[in-house]
MARKOLVEX-174998 format. One record per residue (C-alpha): residue in one letter; residue number from 1; x, y, z. Coordinates in Angstrom, 1 decimal, padded with zeros to 4 digits. Layout:
% MARKOLVEX-174998
@code = A; pos = NUM; px = X; py = Y; pz = Z
...
***
This chain:
% MARKOLVEX-174998
@code = X; pos = 1; px = -038.4; py = 016.1; pz = -048.1
@code = X; pos = 2; px = -039.2; py = 020.1; pz = -048.8
@code = X; pos = 3; px = -037.5; py = 021.5; pz = -045.5
@code = X; pos = 4; px = -034.9; py = 020.9; pz = -042.8
@code = X; pos = 5; px = -034.7; py = 021.1; pz = -039.2
@code = X; pos = 6; px = -037.0; py = 023.5; pz = -037.4
@code = X; pos = 7; px = -037.2; py = 026.4; pz = -040.3
@code = X; pos = 8; px = -039.9; py = 024.9; pz = -042.3
@code = X; pos = 9; px = -039.4; py = 027.6; pz = -044.8
@code = X; pos = 10; px = -036.0; py = 026.3; pz = -045.6
@code = X; pos = 11; px = -036.0; py = 024.5; pz = -048.9
@code = X; pos = 12; px = -033.6; py = 021.8; pz = -050.2
@code = X; pos = 13; px = -032.5; py = 024.2; pz = -053.0
@code = X; pos = 14; px = -031.6; py = 027.2; pz = -050.4
@code = X; pos = 15; px = -030.2; py = 024.6; pz = -047.8
@code = X; pos = 16; px = -027.7; py = 023.1; pz = -050.4
@code = X; pos = 17; px = -027.2; py = 026.5; pz = -052.3
@code = X; pos = 18; px = -028.1; py = 024.8; pz = -055.5
@code = X; pos = 19; px = -028.9; py = 027.8; pz = -057.6
@code = X; pos = 20; px = -025.1; py = 029.3; pz = -056.4
@code = X; pos = 21; px = -023.5; py = 026.0; pz = -057.4
@code = X; pos = 22; px = -024.8; py = 025.6; pz = -061.1
@code = X; pos = 23; px = -023.5; py = 029.1; pz = -061.8
@code = X; pos = 24; px = -019.5; py = 027.9; pz = -061.0
@code = X; pos = 25; px = -019.2; py = 026.2; pz = -064.3
@code = X; pos = 26; px = -017.6; py = 028.6; pz = -066.6
@code = X; pos = 27; px = -016.2; py = 027.4; pz = -070.3
@code = X; pos = 28; px = -013.1; py = 029.1; pz = -071.6
@code = X; pos = 29; px = -013.9; py = 027.8; pz = -075.1
@code = X; pos = 30; px = -015.5; py = 030.2; pz = -077.4
@code = X; pos = 31; px = -017.2; py = 028.7; pz = -079.3
@code = X; pos = 32; px = -018.2; py = 026.3; pz = -076.5
@code = X; pos = 33; px = -016.9; py = 022.8; pz = -077.0
@code = X; pos = 34; px = -019.0; py = 020.1; pz = -075.8
@code = X; pos = 35; px = -017.2; py = 018.1; pz = -073.3
@code = X; pos = 36; px = -015.7; py = 021.1; pz = -071.4
@code = X; pos = 37; px = -018.7; py = 021.2; pz = -068.9
@code = X; pos = 38; px = -018.4; py = 017.7; pz = -068.3
@code = X; pos = 39; px = -014.5; py = 018.2; pz = -067.6
@code = X; pos = 40; px = -015.3; py = 021.3; pz = -065.1
@code = X; pos = 41; px = -018.0; py = 019.2; pz = -063.4
@code = X; pos = 42; px = -015.7; py = 016.2; pz = -062.8
@code = X; pos = 43; px = -012.9; py = 018.2; pz = -061.4
@code = X; pos = 44; px = -015.3; py = 020.2; pz = -059.1
@code = X; pos = 45; px = -016.8; py = 017.4; pz = -057.7
@code = X; pos = 46; px = -013.4; py = 016.0; pz = -057.0
@code = X; pos = 47; px = -012.8; py = 019.1; pz = -055.0
@code = X; pos = 48; px = -015.9; py = 018.8; pz = -052.9
@code = X; pos = 49; px = -014.7; py = 015.2; pz = -052.2
@code = X; pos = 50; px = -011.2; py = 016.3; pz = -051.0
@code = X; pos = 51; px = -013.0; py = 018.9; pz = -048.7
@code = X; pos = 52; px = -014.9; py = 016.1; pz = -047.5
@code = X; pos = 53; px = -011.8; py = 013.8; pz = -046.9
@code = X; pos = 54; px = -009.9; py = 016.6; pz = -045.1
@code = X; pos = 55; px = -012.7; py = 016.7; pz = -042.7
@code = X; pos = 56; px = -012.9; py = 013.1; pz = -042.1
@code = X; pos = 57; px = -009.1; py = 012.7; pz = -041.9
@code = X; pos = 58; px = -009.0; py = 015.8; pz = -039.3
@code = X; pos = 59; px = -011.5; py = 013.5; pz = -037.4
@code = X; pos = 60; px = -009.5; py = 010.3; pz = -037.5
@code = X; pos = 61; px = -006.8; py = 012.0; pz = -036.3
@code = X; pos = 62; px = -008.4; py = 013.4; pz = -033.3
@code = X; pos = 63; px = -009.8; py = 010.2; pz = -032.5
@code = X; pos = 64; px = -006.8; py = 008.5; pz = -032.6
@code = X; pos = 65; px = -004.7; py = 010.6; pz = -030.8
@code = X; pos = 66; px = -006.3; py = 009.6; pz = -027.3
@code = X; pos = 67; px = -005.2; py = 006.0; pz = -027.9
@code = X; pos = 68; px = -008.0; py = 004.6; pz = -026.8
@code = X; pos = 69; px = -010.1; py = 001.3; pz = -027.9
@code = X; pos = 70; px = -013.3; py = 003.9; pz = -028.3
@code = X; pos = 71; px = -010.9; py = 006.4; pz = -030.0
@code = X; pos = 72; px = -009.5; py = 003.8; pz = -032.3
@code = X; pos = 73; px = -013.0; py = 002.3; pz = -033.3
@code = X; pos = 74; px = -014.4; py = 005.9; pz = -033.9
@code = X; pos = 75; px = -011.4; py = 006.7; pz = -036.2
@code = X; pos = 76; px = -011.8; py = 003.2; pz = -038.1
@code = X; pos = 77; px = -015.5; py = 004.1; pz = -038.6
@code = X; pos = 78; px = -014.5; py = 007.4; pz = -040.0
@code = X; pos = 79; px = -012.0; py = 005.8; pz = -042.2
@code = X; pos = 80; px = -014.4; py = 003.4; pz = -043.5
@code = X; pos = 81; px = -016.3; py = 006.4; pz = -045.0
@code = X; pos = 82; px = -013.0; py = 008.0; pz = -046.4
@code = X; pos = 83; px = -012.7; py = 004.7; pz = -048.1
@code = X; pos = 84; px = -016.3; py = 004.7; pz = -049.7
@code = X; pos = 85; px = -015.2; py = 008.2; pz = -050.9
@code = X; pos = 86; px = -011.9; py = 007.3; pz = -052.3
@code = X; pos = 87; px = -013.8; py = 004.6; pz = -054.8
@code = X; pos = 88; px = -016.3; py = 007.0; pz = -056.1
@code = X; pos = 89; px = -013.2; py = 008.9; pz = -056.8
@code = X; pos = 90; px = -011.6; py = 005.9; pz = -058.5
@code = X; pos = 91; px = -014.9; py = 005.7; pz = -060.3
@code = X; pos = 92; px = -014.9; py = 009.3; pz = -061.4
@code = X; pos = 93; px = -011.7; py = 008.9; pz = -063.5
@code = X; pos = 94; px = -013.8; py = 006.6; pz = -066.0
@code = X; pos = 95; px = -016.1; py = 009.5; pz = -066.9
@code = X; pos = 96; px = -013.3; py = 011.7; pz = -067.8
@code = X; pos = 97; px = -012.2; py = 008.3; pz = -070.0
@code = X; pos = 98; px = -015.8; py = 009.0; pz = -071.7
@code = X; pos = 99; px = -013.9; py = 012.0; pz = -073.8
@code = X; pos = 100; px = -012.5; py = 010.9; pz = -076.9
@code = X; pos = 101; px = -009.0; py = 012.2; pz = -077.4
@code = X; pos = 102; px = -009.9; py = 014.7; pz = -080.2
@code = X; pos = 103; px = -012.6; py = 015.9; pz = -077.9
@code = X; pos = 104; px = -010.3; py = 016.8; pz = -074.9
@code = X; pos = 105; px = -007.9; py = 018.8; pz = -077.4
@code = X; pos = 106; px = -010.5; py = 020.9; pz = -078.9
@code = X; pos = 107; px = -010.4; py = 022.8; pz = -075.3
@code = X; pos = 108; px = -007.0; py = 021.6; pz = -073.9
@code = X; pos = 109; px = -005.0; py = 024.7; pz = -074.9
@code = X; pos = 110; px = -007.7; py = 026.5; pz = -073.0
@code = X; pos = 111; px = -006.6; py = 025.3; pz = -069.7
@code = X; pos = 112; px = -002.8; py = 026.6; pz = -069.5
@code = X; pos = 113; px = -001.1; py = 027.1; pz = -067.5
@code = X; pos = 114; px = -003.8; py = 025.4; pz = -065.0
@code = X; pos = 115; px = -003.2; py = 022.1; pz = -063.8
@code = X; pos = 116; px = -004.3; py = 019.3; pz = -061.6
@code = X; pos = 117; px = -000.7; py = 019.7; pz = -060.1
@code = X; pos = 118; px = -002.2; py = 022.9; pz = -058.4
@code = X; pos = 119; px = -005.1; py = 021.3; pz = -056.6
@code = X; pos = 120; px = -004.1; py = 022.6; pz = -053.0
@code = X; pos = 121; px = -006.6; py = 020.1; pz = -051.3
@code = X; pos = 122; px = -005.0; py = 017.1; pz = -053.1
@code = X; pos = 123; px = -002.0; py = 018.3; pz = -051.5
@code = X; pos = 124; px = -003.5; py = 019.0; pz = -048.0
@code = X; pos = 125; px = -004.8; py = 015.3; pz = -048.4
@code = X; pos = 126; px = -001.2; py = 014.1; pz = -049.2
@code = X; pos = 127; px = 000.2; py = 016.3; pz = -046.4
@code = X; pos = 128; px = -002.1; py = 014.8; pz = -043.7
@code = X; pos = 129; px = -001.2; py = 011.1; pz = -045.0
@code = X; pos = 130; px = 002.5; py = 012.2; pz = -044.6
@code = X; pos = 131; px = 003.1; py = 012.3; pz = -048.7
@code = X; pos = 132; px = 004.8; py = 015.4; pz = -048.6
@code = X; pos = 133; px = 006.5; py = 016.8; pz = -051.4
@code = X; pos = 134; px = 008.7; py = 019.9; pz = -050.7
@code = X; pos = 135; px = 009.3; py = 020.9; pz = -054.3
@code = X; pos = 136; px = 005.5; py = 021.2; pz = -054.7
@code = X; pos = 137; px = 005.1; py = 022.4; pz = -051.5
@code = X; pos = 138; px = 007.6; py = 025.4; pz = -052.4
@code = X; pos = 139; px = 005.8; py = 026.1; pz = -055.6
@code = X; pos = 140; px = 002.1; py = 026.2; pz = -053.7
@code = X; pos = 141; px = 003.5; py = 028.9; pz = -051.3
@code = X; pos = 142; px = 003.2; py = 031.5; pz = -054.1
@code = X; pos = 143; px = -000.8; py = 031.0; pz = -054.5
@code = X; pos = 144; px = -002.5; py = 032.4; pz = -052.0
@code = X; pos = 145; px = -005.4; py = 030.0; pz = -052.6
@code = X; pos = 146; px = -002.9; py = 027.2; pz = -051.4
@code = X; pos = 147; px = -002.1; py = 028.8; pz = -047.7
@code = X; pos = 148; px = -003.8; py = 026.1; pz = -046.1
@code = X; pos = 149; px = -002.0; py = 023.3; pz = -047.9
@code = X; pos = 150; px = 001.3; py = 025.2; pz = -047.3
@code = X; pos = 151; px = 000.1; py = 025.0; pz = -043.3
@code = X; pos = 152; px = -000.5; py = 021.6; pz = -043.6
@code = X; pos = 153; px = 003.4; py = 020.8; pz = -044.6
@code = X; pos = 154; px = 004.3; py = 021.8; pz = -041.1
@code = X; pos = 155; px = 002.0; py = 020.1; pz = -039.1
@code = X; pos = 156; px = 001.6; py = 016.4; pz = -037.9
@code = X; pos = 157; px = 000.6; py = 013.9; pz = -040.6
@code = X; pos = 158; px = -001.9; py = 011.4; pz = -039.7
@code = X; pos = 159; px = 001.0; py = 008.6; pz = -039.8
@code = X; pos = 160; px = 002.9; py = 010.4; pz = -037.1
@code = X; pos = 161; px = -000.4; py = 010.8; pz = -034.9
@code = X; pos = 162; px = -001.0; py = 007.1; pz = -035.2
@code = X; pos = 163; px = 002.5; py = 006.3; pz = -034.3
@code = X; pos = 164; px = 002.3; py = 008.1; pz = -031.1
@code = X; pos = 165; px = -000.7; py = 006.8; pz = -030.2
@code = X; pos = 166; px = 001.1; py = 003.2; pz = -030.6
@code = X; pos = 167; px = 003.8; py = 004.4; pz = -028.4
@code = X; pos = 168; px = 001.5; py = 005.4; pz = -025.8
@code = X; pos = 169; px = 000.0; py = 001.7; pz = -026.1
@code = X; pos = 170; px = 003.6; py = 000.6; pz = -025.4
@code = X; pos = 171; px = 004.5; py = -000.4; pz = -028.8
@code = X; pos = 172; px = 008.1; py = 000.5; pz = -029.7
@code = X; pos = 173; px = 007.6; py = 002.1; pz = -033.3
@code = X; pos = 174; px = 009.8; py = 004.6; pz = -035.1
@code = X; pos = 175; px = 007.9; py = 006.3; pz = -038.1
@code = X; pos = 176; px = 009.9; py = 005.5; pz = -041.4
@code = X; pos = 177; px = 012.3; py = 008.2; pz = -042.6
@code = X; pos = 178; px = 015.9; py = 008.8; pz = -043.3
@code = X; pos = 179; px = 016.7; py = 009.2; pz = -039.7
@code = X; pos = 180; px = 015.1; py = 005.6; pz = -038.6
@code = X; pos = 181; px = 018.0; py = 003.0; pz = -038.2
@code = X; pos = 182; px = 017.6; py = -000.6; pz = -039.1
@code = X; pos = 183; px = 017.2; py = -001.7; pz = -035.7
@code = X; pos = 184; px = 014.2; py = 000.7; pz = -035.1
@code = X; pos = 185; px = 012.9; py = -000.3; pz = -038.2
@code = X; pos = 186; px = 012.8; py = -003.8; pz = -037.4
@code = X; pos = 187; px = 011.5; py = -003.3; pz = -033.8
@code = X; pos = 188; px = 008.6; py = -001.6; pz = -035.5
@code = X; pos = 189; px = 007.8; py = -004.5; pz = -037.5
@code = X; pos = 190; px = 008.2; py = -006.6; pz = -034.3
@code = X; pos = 191; px = 005.8; py = -004.3; pz = -032.7
@code = X; pos = 192; px = 003.3; py = -004.4; pz = -035.3
@code = X; pos = 193; px = 003.6; py = -008.1; pz = -035.4
@code = X; pos = 194; px = 002.2; py = -008.4; pz = -032.3
@code = X; pos = 195; px = -001.0; py = -006.7; pz = -033.1
@code = X; pos = 196; px = -001.3; py = -008.6; pz = -036.3
@code = X; pos = 197; px = -000.7; py = -011.8; pz = -034.9
@code = X; pos = 198; px = -003.4; py = -011.5; pz = -032.4
@code = X; pos = 199; px = -006.0; py = -009.3; pz = -034.1
@code = X; pos = 200; px = -008.8; py = -010.3; pz = -031.9
@code = X; pos = 201; px = -006.7; py = -009.3; pz = -028.7
@code = X; pos = 202; px = -006.4; py = -006.1; pz = -030.2
@code = X; pos = 203; px = -009.1; py = -005.5; pz = -032.3
@code = X; pos = 204; px = -009.5; py = -002.0; pz = -031.8
@code = X; pos = 205; px = -006.1; py = -001.0; pz = -033.1
@code = X; pos = 206; px = -006.2; py = -003.7; pz = -035.7
@code = X; pos = 207; px = -009.3; py = -002.8; pz = -037.1
@code = X; pos = 208; px = -007.8; py = 001.1; pz = -037.3
@code = X; pos = 209; px = -004.8; py = 000.1; pz = -039.0
@code = X; pos = 210; px = -006.5; py = -001.8; pz = -041.5
@code = X; pos = 211; px = -008.7; py = 000.9; pz = -042.2
@code = X; pos = 212; px = -006.0; py = 003.3; pz = -042.7
@code = X; pos = 213; px = -004.2; py = 000.7; pz = -045.2
@code = X; pos = 214; px = -007.6; py = 000.7; pz = -047.1
@code = X; pos = 215; px = -007.4; py = 004.2; pz = -047.4
@code = X; pos = 216; px = -003.8; py = 003.9; pz = -048.4
@code = X; pos = 217; px = -004.6; py = 001.3; pz = -050.9
@code = X; pos = 218; px = -007.3; py = 003.4; pz = -052.6
@code = X; pos = 219; px = -005.0; py = 006.4; pz = -053.0
@code = X; pos = 220; px = -002.4; py = 004.3; pz = -054.8
@code = X; pos = 221; px = -005.5; py = 002.7; pz = -056.9
@code = X; pos = 222; px = -006.7; py = 006.5; pz = -057.7
@code = X; pos = 223; px = -003.1; py = 007.3; pz = -058.9
@code = X; pos = 224; px = -002.6; py = 004.4; pz = -061.1
@code = X; pos = 225; px = -006.1; py = 004.9; pz = -062.8
@code = X; pos = 226; px = -005.4; py = 008.5; pz = -062.8
@code = X; pos = 227; px = -002.1; py = 008.0; pz = -065.1
@code = X; pos = 228; px = -004.0; py = 005.5; pz = -067.3
@code = X; pos = 229; px = -006.5; py = 008.3; pz = -067.7
@code = X; pos = 230; px = -004.2; py = 010.8; pz = -068.5
@code = X; pos = 231; px = -002.1; py = 008.7; pz = -071.0
@code = X; pos = 232; px = -005.4; py = 007.7; pz = -072.8
@code = X; pos = 233; px = -006.2; py = 011.5; pz = -073.5
@code = X; pos = 234; px = -002.8; py = 013.1; pz = -074.0
@code = X; pos = 235; px = -000.1; py = 010.3; pz = -074.4
@code = X; pos = 236; px = 003.3; py = 011.4; pz = -073.8
@code = X; pos = 237; px = 002.6; py = 015.0; pz = -074.1
@code = X; pos = 238; px = 003.7; py = 017.7; pz = -071.5
@code = X; pos = 239; px = 000.8; py = 018.7; pz = -069.2
@code = X; pos = 240; px = -000.9; py = 021.8; pz = -069.4
@code = X; pos = 241; px = 001.1; py = 022.6; pz = -065.8
@code = X; pos = 242; px = 004.5; py = 022.6; pz = -067.7
@code = X; pos = 243; px = 007.3; py = 023.6; pz = -065.5
@code = X; pos = 244; px = 004.9; py = 022.9; pz = -062.4
@code = X; pos = 245; px = 007.0; py = 020.0; pz = -061.4
@code = X; pos = 246; px = 010.2; py = 020.8; pz = -062.3
@code = X; pos = 247; px = 012.1; py = 018.8; pz = -064.7
@code = X; pos = 248; px = 009.3; py = 016.2; pz = -064.9
@code = X; pos = 249; px = 005.9; py = 016.8; pz = -066.3
@code = X; pos = 250; px = 002.9; py = 015.2; pz = -067.2
@code = X; pos = 251; px = 002.3; py = 011.4; pz = -067.4
@code = X; pos = 252; px = 006.3; py = 011.2; pz = -066.5
@code = X; pos = 253; px = 005.7; py = 012.6; pz = -063.4
@code = X; pos = 254; px = 002.7; py = 011.0; pz = -062.9
@code = X; pos = 255; px = 004.5; py = 007.5; pz = -063.0
@code = X; pos = 256; px = 007.0; py = 008.8; pz = -060.4
@code = X; pos = 257; px = 004.0; py = 009.1; pz = -057.8
@code = X; pos = 258; px = 002.8; py = 005.5; pz = -058.4
@code = X; pos = 259; px = 004.8; py = 003.9; pz = -055.6
@code = X; pos = 260; px = 004.0; py = 006.3; pz = -052.8
@code = X; pos = 261; px = 002.7; py = 004.6; pz = -049.6
@code = X; pos = 262; px = 001.2; py = 006.4; pz = -046.6
@code = X; pos = 263; px = 001.9; py = 003.5; pz = -044.3
@code = X; pos = 264; px = 004.7; py = 001.2; pz = -045.7
@code = X; pos = 265; px = 005.1; py = -000.4; pz = -042.5
@code = X; pos = 266; px = 001.7; py = -001.7; pz = -042.4
@code = X; pos = 267; px = 002.4; py = -003.5; pz = -045.7
@code = X; pos = 268; px = 005.6; py = -004.8; pz = -044.9
@code = X; pos = 269; px = 004.4; py = -006.4; pz = -041.5
@code = X; pos = 270; px = 002.6; py = -009.1; pz = -043.8
@code = X; pos = 271; px = 006.1; py = -010.3; pz = -044.7
@code = X; pos = 272; px = 007.4; py = -011.1; pz = -041.3
@code = X; pos = 273; px = 004.0; py = -012.6; pz = -040.2
@code = X; pos = 274; px = 004.7; py = -016.4; pz = -039.2
@code = X; pos = 275; px = 008.2; py = -015.7; pz = -040.5
***
């Protein structure tokens, strides 16, 4: 395959901007440390995947907002793509684990004060999923390159879009949060129970809910694999972005994120089924 579309002179390399792409890896170590290139490439690839995930999540939200079966099916189809991407992201963690701790320590000091906490696109993914951390967003507000992530913080999340669509379908649901009463929480689970007890009758909506739950599950798994990888490399040492997360840092902060769920009601509805 040497050309694309109607432009027979457009090559694979030109279409994908391969020469430019391959010039974006710059090691900070001098003399160079062998494993630093791997570290840079893996994280750059993560950022490319985050870009695609955001592209798909926006399309999922748009398809969901119409509250039609056709839209739900489109959203579920695109959601399955996101799930596939997240499987790859989990697998990429093990590439980083191929480093010996001493190999990482050979260039780790060159990363200061850069940190994965500063990944604006991952904060965007979290914001779209409704996992908004005000403290992290406040710190990102000082970074001009994170403007899109900060803007996401004030925009409707995908769970908000889903719940609005559910209400349009006549289901009395209220998004989880400090303002939701116990009565509203019970009503929400009761409404979701009607969908889950009759999945064939509500097939499009059921398929969407389960696909969104798959996304939620894969993000949780990615966090857990990430924590284990970090612990294998640096143990309980502070992260390179010390102070980025306030009092908590490094592995201690990462462990606080392990129980984050974007759609807790979709997990909880299992408990009330056939109860």
